[in-house]
N, C-alpha and C positions, 0 to 999 in steps of 0.2 A: 376438668378437661378444658384446654384452651379454646377460645373462640376462634374458629377458622374463617369466619366471615366478617367483613367490615360492619361496623355499627350502622353506617349510613351508605346509601348508594353513592358510588364515586369516591369513597374514602380510600386513600392510599397511604403508604408509609412515607413519612416526611423525608427520610434519608434517600429515597429514590429520586428526589427532585434536586435540580441544580441549585436552587435557592429557595428560601422559605417565603418570599414575597411575590406578588403578582408581577408579571405574568408567570404562571407556573410552567415549568418545563420538566420533562422527564428524561433521564438518561437511559438510553437503550443501546444494546449491541446489535449491529447489523451483520448478517451472514449471507453469503451467496454460495452457489454450487459450482465448482470447477469441473466441467464435464470431461476435460482432457485427462485430469488426474483422479477423477472420481472422489473428490474430497470437499469438505466444507472449508470456505475461506472467509476470513474476517474482513469486513468492509468498513470504510470510514468516509465521512463526508469531507470533501476538500474545501478550502476557503472559497473556491468558485462555485460551490454548491453542487458538485458532481460526486458520484460515488467512485471510490478507488479502493484497491486492495490495501488493507492496513498492515499486513505482515508480508515482508519480502525477504528473500535471501539476497544478500548484497555482496558483490565482489568489487574490489577497488584496486587501482594500480596507478603508478606515477612514473613518467619517463624523463622528468626534469623540465619538460615543457608543458605537458598536459596532466591533469588529474582525470582518471578514467573511472567510470561508475557503471555497474551492471546490476539490474534488478530482475528477479524472477520469483515464482512461487516457491515457498519453502520446500526443500528436498529436490529441486531441479538440478540435474547434473550440469556441470559447466560445459560439458561436451554436447549437450542438447541445444538445438537452435530454438530456445524459448526465452531468451534474455532480451530485455530492453537495454541498450548500451549507448552511452554518450560520453563525451569528453569536454572538459572546460579548461580554457587557457587562463593566464594570469589576469586578463582583462574581463574574466567571467563570460566570455563568449562560449556558447554551447553548440556543439556539433554532434549529430546523431550518427551512429554506425549505419551504413547503407543509406544515409540521408533521410531516415524516417524514425519515428518513435515507436515502431512495432516491436513486439516481443518475438523477434525472428532471427536472433543472433546467438552465437556461442559465446562463452565467457572464459575460454581456456587461455587466450592471449589477447587481452583488450587492446594492446598497442598495435597488433597486426591487422586489425580490421580497417576498412575503408570508411572515412568520415567526410561528411559534408553538411 
């Protein structure tokens, strides 16, 4: 019968660690709860050290002047006002729909929204 317990207190599997030398770090998956959609969502740590959603539905568009991007939880209808939308010009200037970075826009026609 296999041994189900570590031989020593604090022993872990080496493949759970990012590297095999000190300082030891452990890879973990972070999840949160989306109360609006009653579902589990995967979280990730951003380079700035904040938590963000790891999995998004993404809608893109281009009108020749701007590239448009919309992000929402997976399964969100494009007609639902739950999308974060922004556009970027050739100089990489970013403008948000409605002038804010909130998840409060639709993604049915990204070019028709008001940006600032």
